[in-house]
C-alpha positions in Angstrom: -58.2 -147.7 -184.0 -55.5 -145.4 -185.3 -58.1 -142.6 -185.7 -59.2 -143.2 -182.0 -55.7 -142.9 -180.7 -55.1 -139.7 -182.9 -58.3 -138.2 -181.4 -57.2 -139.0 -177.9 -53.8 -137.4 -178.6 -55.4 -134.2 -180.0 -57.8 -134.0 -177.0 -54.9 -134.5 -174.6 -52.8 -131.8 -176.3 -55.8 -129.4 -176.1 -56.2 -130.0 -172.4 -52.5 -129.6 -171.8 -52.5 -126.3 -173.8 -55.5 -125.0 -171.7 -53.8 -126.0 -168.5 -50.6 -124.3 -169.6 -52.5 -121.0 -170.5 -54.2 -121.1 -167.0 -50.8 -121.7 -165.2 -49.2 -118.7 -167.2 -52.1 -116.4 -166.4 -52.1 -117.2 -162.7 -48.4 -116.9 -162.5 -48.4 -113.5 -164.3 -51.1 -112.2 -161.9 -49.2 -113.4 -158.8 -45.9 -111.9 -159.9 -47.6 -108.6 -160.9 -49.4 -108.3 -157.7 -46.2 -108.9 -155.8 -44.2 -106.4 -157.8 -47.2 -104.0 -157.9 -47.0 -103.8 -161.6 -50.1 -103.1 -163.7 -50.7 -102.4 -167.4 -53.7 -100.0 -167.7 -55.2 -100.3 -171.2 -58.5 -98.5 -170.4 -59.2 -95.5 -172.6 -59.4 -93.1 -169.7 -56.6 -94.7 -167.7 -58.9 -95.4 -164.9 -56.4 -97.3 -162.8 -53.6 -94.9 -163.2 -53.0 -91.8 -160.9 -53.2 -88.4 -162.7 -50.1 -86.3 -163.1 -51.4 -83.9 -160.4 -51.7 -86.7 -157.8 -48.2 -87.9 -158.6 -46.8 -84.4 -158.3 -48.5 -83.8 -154.8 -47.4 -87.3 -153.5 -43.8 -86.8 -154.8 -43.6 -83.4 -153.0 -44.8 -84.8 -149.7 -42.1 -83.9 -147.2 -43.6 -84.8 -143.8 -44.2 -88.4 -142.9 -47.9 -89.4 -142.8 -49.8 -92.6 -142.2 -52.8 -93.6 -144.4 -55.2 -95.9 -142.5 -57.9 -97.6 -144.5 -60.7 -99.4 -142.7 -62.7 -101.7 -144.8 -65.0 -104.6 -143.5 -63.8 -106.9 -146.2 -64.6 -110.1 -144.2 -68.3 -109.2 -143.8 -70.5 -111.5 -145.6 -73.4 -109.1 -145.8 -71.6 -106.4 -147.9 -73.2 -105.8 -151.3 -71.0 -107.2 -154.1 -70.7 -103.8 -155.7 -69.3 -102.3 -152.5 -67.0 -105.2 -151.9 -65.5 -104.8 -155.4 -65.3 -101.0 -154.9 -63.6 -101.4 -151.5 -61.0 -103.5 -153.1 -60.5 -101.0 -155.8 -60.1 -98.2 -153.2 -57.4 -100.2 -151.5 -55.5 -100.8 -154.7 -55.5 -97.1 -155.5 -54.3 -96.2 -151.9 -51.4 -98.7 -152.3 -50.5 -97.0 -155.5 -50.3 -93.6 -153.7 -48.1 -95.2 -151.1 -45.8 -96.7 -153.8 -45.1 -93.3 -155.3 -43.4 -92.1 -152.1 -42.8 -95.0 -149.6 -40.4 -93.0 -147.5 -43.1 -90.4 -146.5 -46.3 -92.4 -146.8 -47.1 -95.5 -144.8 -50.2 -97.5 -145.8 -52.1 -99.6 -143.3 -55.2 -101.6 -144.0 -57.7 -102.8 -141.3 -60.7 -105.1 -141.3 -62.8 -103.8 -138.3 -64.8 -106.8 -137.0 -67.6 -106.4 -134.5 -66.4 -105.7 -130.9 -62.7 -105.4 -132.0 -60.2 -102.7 -131.3 -60.2 -101.7 -134.9 -63.9 -101.1 -134.6 -63.3 -98.8 -131.7 -60.7 -96.8 -133.6 -63.2 -96.3 -136.4 -65.4 -94.5 -134.0 -62.5 -92.4 -132.6 -61.5 -91.4 -136.1 -65.1 -90.4 -136.9 -65.6 -93.0 -139.7 -69.1 -93.9 -140.7 -70.5 -97.3 -140.0 -73.4 -98.6 -142.2 -75.9 -100.8 -140.4 -76.4 -104.1 -142.3 -78.8 -105.6 -139.8 -76.8 -108.1 -137.7 -73.5 -106.2 -138.2 -72.0 -103.0 -139.4 -70.0 -102.1 -142.5 -67.1 -99.6 -142.6 -65.2 -98.2 -145.6 -63.4 -95.1 -144.6 -60.0 -93.5 -144.6 -57.9 -91.4 -142.0 -54.6 -89.6 -142.7 -52.4 -89.0 -139.7 -49.7 -86.4 -140.1 -48.0 -84.9 -136.9 -50.9 -83.2 -135.1 -53.3 -83.3 -138.1 -56.1 -85.8 -138.4 -58.1 -85.8 -141.6 -60.7 -88.4 -142.8 -63.1 -89.5 -145.4 -65.9 -91.0 -143.2 -67.2 -93.3 -146.0 -66.4 -94.0 -149.6 -69.7 -93.8 -151.3 -69.8 -95.7 -154.5 -71.9 -92.9 -156.1 -68.9 -90.6 -155.7 -66.6 -93.1 -157.7 -65.8 -90.6 -160.3 -64.3 -88.3 -157.7 -62.4 -91.0 -155.9 -58.9 -89.9 -156.8 -59.8 -86.2 -156.4 -61.1 -86.7 -152.8 -58.0 -88.7 -151.8 -55.5 -86.3 -153.3 -57.3 -83.4 -151.9 -57.0 -84.8 -148.4 -53.3 -85.5 -148.9 -52.9 -81.8 -150.1 -54.8 -80.5 -147.2 -52.7 -82.5 -144.7 -49.5 -81.0 -146.3 -50.5 -77.4 -146.2 -49.3 -75.2 -143.3 -52.1 -72.6 -143.8 -55.2 -72.6 -145.9 -56.1 -69.9 -148.4 -59.1 -67.9 -147.5 -62.0 -67.3 -149.9 -64.4 -64.4 -149.3 -68.0 -64.9 -150.6 -70.2 -61.9 -151.5 -73.6 -62.9 -152.9 -77.2 -61.7 -153.2 -78.2 -65.3 -153.1 -78.2 -67.6 -150.0 -75.1 -69.6 -151.2 -73.8 -69.8 -147.6 -77.0 -71.3 -146.4 -79.6 -69.7 -144.0 -80.0 -70.4 -140.3 -83.2 -69.9 -138.4 -83.7 -68.8 -134.8 -85.6 -70.7 -132.2 -88.8 -68.7 -132.7 -88.7 -69.5 -136.5 -88.2 -73.2 -135.8 -91.3 -73.2 -133.6 -93.2 -71.7 -136.5 -92.1 -74.6 -138.7 -89.5 -72.7 -140.6 -86.3 -74.6 -141.5 -82.8 -73.3 -142.3 -81.1 -73.9 -145.7 -77.9 -75.8 -146.2 -74.9 -74.2 -148.0 -74.8 -74.7 -151.7 -72.9 -77.8 -152.5 -70.2 -76.0 -154.4 -69.4 -74.0 -151.1 -69.1 -77.3 -149.3 -66.7 -78.5 -151.9 -64.6 -75.3 -151.6 -64.4 -75.7 -147.8 -62.5 -78.9 -148.3 -59.5 -77.0 -149.7 -60.1 -73.4 -148.4 -61.3 -71.4 -145.5 -64.6 -69.8 -146.7 -65.8 -66.6 -145.2 -69.0 -64.7 -145.9 -68.8 -61.0 -146.8 -71.8 -58.6 -146.7 -73.1 -57.1 -149.9 -72.7 -53.6 -148.5 -69.1 -54.2 -147.3 -66.8 -51.1 -147.7 -63.6 -52.9 -147.3 -62.2 -56.4 -147.9 -60.0 -57.9 -145.2 -56.4 -58.5 -145.9 -56.9 -62.1 -144.9 -59.0 -62.7 -148.1 -56.8 -64.0 -150.9 -59.6 -64.8 -153.3 -63.0 -62.9 -153.6 -65.9 -64.7 -155.0 -68.8 -62.5 -156.2 -72.0 -64.5 -156.9 -74.8 -62.6 -158.7 -73.7 -59.1 -157.5 -77.0 -57.1 -157.8 -77.1 -53.3 -157.4 -73.9 -53.1 -155.4 -73.3 -49.6 -153.9 -70.4 -47.4 -155.0 -68.5 -48.0 -151.7 -68.8 -51.8 -152.2 -67.5 -51.6 -155.7 -64.7 -49.4 -154.6 -63.8 -52.2 -152.0 -63.8 -54.7 -154.9 -61.6 -52.3 -157.0 -59.1 -51.8 -154.1 -59.0 -55.6 -153.5 -57.9 -56.1 -157.1 -55.4 -53.2 -156.9 -53.6 -54.9 -153.9 -53.2 -58.1 -155.8 -56.3 -60.1 -154.7 -57.7 -62.6 -157.2 -61.3 -62.1 -158.2 -64.0 -64.6 -159.3 -67.2 -63.0 -160.8 -70.4 -64.8 -161.6 -73.0 -62.5 -163.3 -76.2 -63.6 -165.0 -78.7 -62.0 -167.2 -81.5 -64.0 -165.8 -81.0 -66.1 -162.6 -83.5 -68.9 -162.2 -82.7 -69.4 -158.6 -83.1 -65.8 -157.5 -86.3 -66.1 -155.4 -86.6 -62.4 -154.6 -86.7 -61.7 -158.3 -89.3 -64.5 -158.9 -91.5 -63.0 -156.1 -91.4 -59.5 -157.8 -92.3 -61.1 -161.1 -95.4 -62.8 -159.6 -96.4 -59.5 -158.2 -96.3 -58.0 -161.7 -93.2 -55.9 -161.0 -89.9 -55.8 -162.9 -88.1 -59.1 -162.0 -84.6 -57.7 -161.4 -83.0 -61.1 -162.0 -79.9 -59.8 -163.7 -76.6 -58.8 -162.2 -73.6 -56.6 -163.3 -70.7 -54.6 -162.0 -71.8 -51.2 -163.5 -68.8 -49.1 -162.4 -66.0 -51.7 -162.8 -66.8 -53.5 -166.1 -66.7 -50.4 -168.3 -63.4 -49.3 -166.8 -61.8 -52.7 -167.3 -63.0 -52.8 -170.9 -65.5 -55.5 -170.4 -68.5 -55.3 -172.7 -71.4 -57.1 -171.1 -75.1 -56.4 -171.6 -76.8 -57.7 -168.4 -80.3 -58.3 -170.0 -79.1 -60.3 -173.0 -79.4 -64.0 -173.1 -77.3 -66.3 -175.3 -78.8 -69.1 -177.2 -77.0 -71.8 -179.2 -78.8 -73.8 -181.9 -76.2 -76.5 -181.9 -76.1 -77.1 -178.1 -79.7 -77.0 -176.8 -80.7 -79.0 -173.9 -83.8 -81.3 -174.2 -86.7 -80.0 -172.1 -90.4 -80.9 -171.8 -92.9 -78.4 -173.3 -96.4 -78.3 -174.7 -95.0 -79.4 -178.0 -93.3 -82.4 -176.5 -89.6 -82.9 -175.8 -87.5 -80.4 -177.7 -83.9 -79.0 -177.5 -84.1 -75.5 -175.7 -81.4 -73.3 -177.1 -81.1 -71.1 -174.1 -80.0 -74.1 -171.9 -76.6 -75.0 -173.2 -75.5 -78.7 -173.1 -71.8 -78.1 -173.6 -69.6 -80.8 -175.4 -65.7 -81.0 -175.1 -65.5 -78.6 -178.1 -66.9 -75.8 -176.0 -64.0 -75.8 -173.6 -60.4 -74.4 -174.0 -58.3 -77.5 -175.0 -55.0 -75.7 -174.3 -55.7 -75.3 -170.5 -55.4 -78.2 -168.1 -58.4 -77.0 -166.0 -60.8 -77.3 -169.0 -59.1 -79.8 -171.3 -60.5 -82.9 -169.7 -64.1 -81.6 -169.3 -66.8 -83.6 -171.1 -70.1 -81.9 -170.4 -71.6 -78.9 -168.6 -75.0 -77.4 -168.4 -75.3 -73.5 -168.5 -78.8 -72.2 -167.9 -79.7 -69.0 -169.9 -76.2 -67.6 -169.8 -74.9 -64.2 -171.0 -71.8 -63.5 -173.0 -69.1 -60.8 -173.0 -66.4 -59.3 -175.2 -63.5 -57.1 -174.6 -63.1 -53.4 -175.7 -60.2 -53.1 -178.0 -58.6 -50.5 -175.5 -58.9 -52.8 -172.6 -55.6 -53.5 -170.7 -56.7 -56.9 -169.9 -55.9 -60.0 -172.0 -58.7 -62.5 -172.4 -58.1 -66.2 -172.2 -61.5 -67.9 -173.1 -62.5 -70.9 -171.1 -66.0 -71.6 -172.5 -67.4 -70.5 -175.9 -70.4 -71.0 -178.0 -70.6 -72.6 -181.4 -71.1 -70.4 -184.6 -74.8 -71.0 -184.4 -75.5 -68.7 -181.4 -77.4 -65.6 -181.1 -78.7 -63.1 -178.4 -82.2 -62.5 -177.1 -83.6 -60.1 -174.5 -84.4 -61.6 -171.0 -87.9 -60.0 -171.1 -88.9 -62.5 -173.7 -88.8 -65.3 -171.1 -91.9 -64.0 -169.5 -94.1 -64.2 -172.6 -92.7 -67.0 -174.7 -92.6 -70.8 -174.7 -89.3 -72.7 -175.3 -90.3 -73.4 -179.0 -91.2 -69.7 -179.5 -87.9 -68.5 -177.9 -86.0 -70.9 -180.1 -87.4 -69.1 -183.2 -86.3 -65.8 -182.0 -82.6 -66.9 -181.8 -80.9 -65.8 -185.1 -77.3 -67.0 -185.4 -74.9 -64.3 -186.5 -71.8 -66.5 -187.1 -70.0 -65.1 -184.0 -68.4 -67.4 -181.4 -69.4 -65.9 -178.0 -67.4 -66.2 -174.8 -69.3 -67.3 -171.7 -66.3 -67.7 -169.3 -62.8 -66.6 -169.4 -59.7 -65.6 -167.5 -58.6 -61.9 -167.7 -55.1 -60.8 -166.8 -53.2 -57.6 -167.1 -52.2 -54.3 -165.2 -55.2 -52.1 -164.2 -55.7 -48.7 -162.8 -58.4 -47.9 -160.3 -61.9 -47.0 -161.5 -62.0 -44.4 -158.8 -60.0 -41.2 -158.3 -60.5 -41.5 -154.5 -62.5 -43.4 -151.9 -66.3 -42.6 -152.1 -67.7 -41.1 -148.9 -68.5 -43.8 -146.5 -72.0 -44.4 -145.0 -70.3 -44.7 -141.6 -68.7 -41.3 -142.1 -72.1 -39.7 -142.8 -73.7 -41.5 -139.8 -71.0 -40.4 -137.3 -68.8 -37.6 -138.4 -67.1 -37.4 -135.1 -65.6 -40.9 -135.3 -64.6 -41.5 -138.9 -63.5 -45.1 -139.6 -59.8 -45.6 -140.6 -59.4 -47.0 -144.1 -56.3 -48.1 -146.0 -54.6 -45.6 -148.4 -56.1 -45.4 -151.9 -54.3 -47.5 -154.5 -54.4 -46.1 -158.0 -53.0 -49.1 -160.0 -52.3 -52.8 -159.4 -49.2 -53.9 -157.7 -48.9 -57.0 -160.0 -50.8 -58.4 -162.8 -54.6 -58.6 -162.0 -56.2 -62.0 -162.4 -60.0 -62.2 -162.8 -62.2 -65.2 -163.6 -65.5 -64.0 -165.3 -68.4 -66.4 -165.8 -71.8 -65.1 -167.2 -74.0 -67.7 -165.5 -74.9 -68.3 -161.9 -77.5 -71.1 -162.2 -74.9 -73.6 -163.3 -73.6 -73.8 -159.7 -77.1 -74.2 -158.0 -77.6 -77.6 -156.6 -80.6 -78.4 -158.9 -78.5 -77.9 -162.0 -75.1 -79.4 -160.8 -75.9 -82.3 -158.4 -78.3 -85.1 -157.7 -79.1 -85.3 -154.0 -80.5 -88.2 -151.9 -80.7 -89.3 -148.3 -78.3 -92.0 -146.9 -78.7 -92.8 -143.2 -80.0 -89.4 -142.4 -77.3 -87.6 -144.4 -77.6 -85.8 -147.7 -75.4 -87.3 -150.4 -74.7 -85.4 -153.5 -73.7 -86.9 -156.8 -72.5 -84.7 -159.7 -74.9 -84.4 -162.7 -72.2 -83.0 -165.0 -68.8 -81.3 -164.9 -70.1 -78.0 -163.5 -68.5 -78.5 -160.2 -65.3 -79.9 -161.6 -64.9 -76.8 -163.8 -65.5 -74.3 -161.0 -63.4 -76.0 -158.4 -60.6 -76.4 -161.0 -60.6 -72.7 -161.8 -60.6 -71.7 -158.1 -57.7 -74.1 -157.4 -55.9 -72.5 -160.3 -56.4 -69.0 -158.8 -55.4 -70.3 -155.4 -52.2 -71.6 -156.7 -52.9 -75.3 -156.6 -52.3 -75.8 -160.3 -51.7 -79.6 -159.8 -55.2 -80.1 -158.5 -56.4 -79.2 -162.0 -54.6 -82.1 -163.5 -56.8 -84.6 -161.6 -59.7 -85.5 -163.8 -62.8 -87.3 -162.7 -62.4 -91.1 -162.8 -64.6 -93.7 -164.2 -66.8 -91.5 -166.3 -68.6 -93.9 -168.6 -71.4 -91.6 -169.7 -71.0 -91.4 -173.5 -73.8 -89.3 -175.0 -74.8 -90.0 -178.6 -73.3 -86.9 -180.2 -74.2 -88.1 -183.6 -77.8 -88.5 -182.5 -77.9 -84.9 -181.4 -76.6 -83.8 -184.7 -79.2 -85.8 -186.6 -82.0 -84.5 -184.2 -80.9 -81.0 -185.0 -81.1 -81.6 -188.7 -84.6 -83.1 -188.4 -85.7 -80.2 -186.2 -84.6 -77.7 -188.8 -86.2 -79.7 -191.6 -89.6 -79.7 -190.0 -89.4 -76.2 -188.4 -89.9 -74.5 -191.7 -93.1 -76.5 -192.4 -94.2 -75.8 -188.8 -93.6 -72.1 -188.9 -95.6 -71.8 -192.3 -98.5 -73.7 -190.7 -98.3 -71.6 -187.5 -98.6 -68.4 -189.5 -101.4 -69.8 -191.5 -103.2 -70.9 -188.3 -102.7 -67.5 -186.8 -104.3 -65.8 -189.8 -107.3 -68.1 -189.8 -107.8 -67.7 -186.0 -107.7 -63.9 -186.4 -110.2 -63.9 -189.3 -112.4 -66.3 -187.3 -112.2 -64.1 -184.2 -113.3 -61.1 -186.3 -116.3 -62.9 -187.8 -117.3 -64.3 -184.4 -117.2 -60.7 -183.0 -119.6 -59.5 -185.7 -121.8 -62.5 -185.0 -122.0 -61.6 -181.4 -123.0 -58.0 -181.8 -126.8 -57.2 -182.0 -126.2 -54.5 -184.6 -125.1 -56.9 -187.4 -127.2 -59.7 -188.9 -125.0 -62.1 -190.8 -126.1 -63.6 -194.1 -126.1 -67.3 -194.9 -122.9 -66.8 -196.9 -121.1 -65.2 -194.0 -122.2 -68.0 -191.6 -120.9 -70.5 -194.2 -117.6 -68.6 -194.3 -117.3 -68.9 -190.5 -117.8 -72.6 -190.8 -115.3 -72.8 -193.5 -112.7 -70.9 -191.4 -113.5 -73.3 -188.4 -112.9 -76.3 -190.6 -109.7 -74.8 -192.0 -108.6 -74.1 -188.4 -109.2 -77.8 -187.5 -107.4 -79.0 -190.6 -104.4 -76.7 -189.9 -104.1 -77.8 -186.2 -104.3 -81.4 -187.4 -101.5 -80.8 -189.9 -99.4 -79.1 -187.1 -99.8 -82.2 -184.9 -98.9 -84.5 -187.7 -95.8 -82.4 -188.4 -94.7 -82.6 -184.7 -95.6 -86.3 -184.6 -93.4 -87.0 -187.7 -90.6 -85.1 -186.1 -90.7 -87.2 -182.9 -91.0 -90.3 -185.0 -88.0 -89.3 -187.2 -85.9 -88.5 -184.1 -86.9 -91.7 -182.3 -86.2 -93.8 -185.4 -82.7 -92.3 -185.7 -82.1 -92.9 -181.9 -83.2 -96.5 -182.1 -81.0 -97.1 -185.2 -77.9 -95.6 -183.4 -78.7 -97.6 -180.3 -79.0 -100.9 -182.2 -75.8 -100.1 -184.0 -73.9 -99.5 -180.7 -75.3 -102.7 -179.2 -74.9 -105.0 -182.1 -71.5 -103.9 -183.6 -69.3 -105.9 -181.1 -71.4 -109.1 -181.2 -71.5 -109.1 -185.0 -67.7 -108.7 -185.1 -67.3 -111.6 -182.7 -69.6 -113.8 -184.9 -67.6 -112.8 -188.0 -64.4 -113.5 -186.2 -65.7 -116.9 -185.0 -66.8 -117.9 -188.4 -63.5 -117.0 -190.0 -61.7 -119.0 -187.3 -63.9 -122.0 -187.8 -63.4 -122.1 -191.6 -59.5 -121.7 -191.1 -59.6 -124.7 -188.6 -61.8 -126.7 -191.0 -59.4 -126.1 -193.9 -56.4 -127.0 -191.8 -58.1 -130.4 -190.8 -58.9 -131.3 -194.4 -55.3 -130.4 -195.5 
């Protein structure tokens, strides 16, 4: 009886303890929600605004109203969106809490046939049809005569949530937007078709997604590739794949830099997305897929070889080939170590993809100072772009011989420059009409202030196919970033445009954690088997050449082969089959080795936490058991 009472007492104590813990947890949550206090213990601080957002909100000097429309009472909303909608509201309340005097936050639940639903239509917010009712999750910022919105918070852009909201706040606080001029030999500004072309079934092309992103913060204007002058309205000039620019156009770029304009240059030794170059290649003509500034680069002290591709044996991207899946060294999958860790714009980057980039160095006499942004590993080497037309990925990999040099693929150049021209070249317009010569600005022989130039030796990384995944949602194209390509580029343009604080906003909720250790092990396995593969490939080539020679002799009427020679042909054929079989086995062993390492790492990652919990539980059980016995 005594033991029974003792057991009841212990059970009662346990229930009381559990109840007390629940009361404390609920009380803490209620108090924290009322006081708007949260402790963010996530590794990437997913629930804390970045320093850039905090600075922009703190500097807000004109009252604004943030109106959030979220159909939270709808029973048909998918659970993932309901959770995401609540997260958006929490984040918006945090914005308002940083500057409550200037920012007012209002939350609405637009029900069917309500006034709130009418306002969502007036503000241009997007309603998602769920069958019997619609679902809204959008934002509008009202500030004096400005009205800016995010029509719909798509969960697939979750990692850009903070960036999108802060960008909208910054846009509402600006009196005037900076203007970017875009000069490109590629259709980055999109292509429109006339009515006749539409009748023929031709369709226009949308702007590249990076242009659409820039338009959120800047006014973007196209500039012709034969322009002879850059308007004073342009504060940043973006050159994308400048192919064969005329002397007058390069002079216009030179004078733009002389007057203090900021320049972004994207050149490429081999642009995959250049359709005109691809067409020439199919016709058997030189591809002309590379770009350069032939007059300006040498004068600025930039050493860049436009036909040289950079490969990196440590950072290859896995591609499909005839030999199976292998890391292609000319496609660079960049880890954090590739980026400048001393600059805010690049410090938070995790991964980028560069497609057959080039590299550049600076002449020792150059007046420009180079601040590297993206660099290769010490296992990189150069290869000529002509090799791409005749070689497979595995063959190209073998031609890359590391020279121990760390190459620069992107960097910021600053310093005082002189003009690359003594005077203005003769204008085409002057030649066409000598009576009415156009009036040009006076020639500038040196920069007014320090020049600022961003140079990147790849163009493909900004193409939609290499930077975003696109899909249809209610008739609209939704784009989701594949990597940090867009973040890097918009960060750098924001830096040039003077909005340094926007660079401090990193993408949120990035849970993609590649197996870096696996890639290292795969590289070791690749190198281990490559020696044997190369030896067998040479042996196979020798056998095939000898066999081809003997077959040729057999095919001529002038030569009658003896039995010994025919036996020799058969021996070589058997040897060819055996060598091919050995090659297949080598590649099979390589794949098995890599897959085994990948499986082991995956199991370790999945089982470590459960094993630790089991160990902890066993230890806890034995401690309690010992306590009871004592």
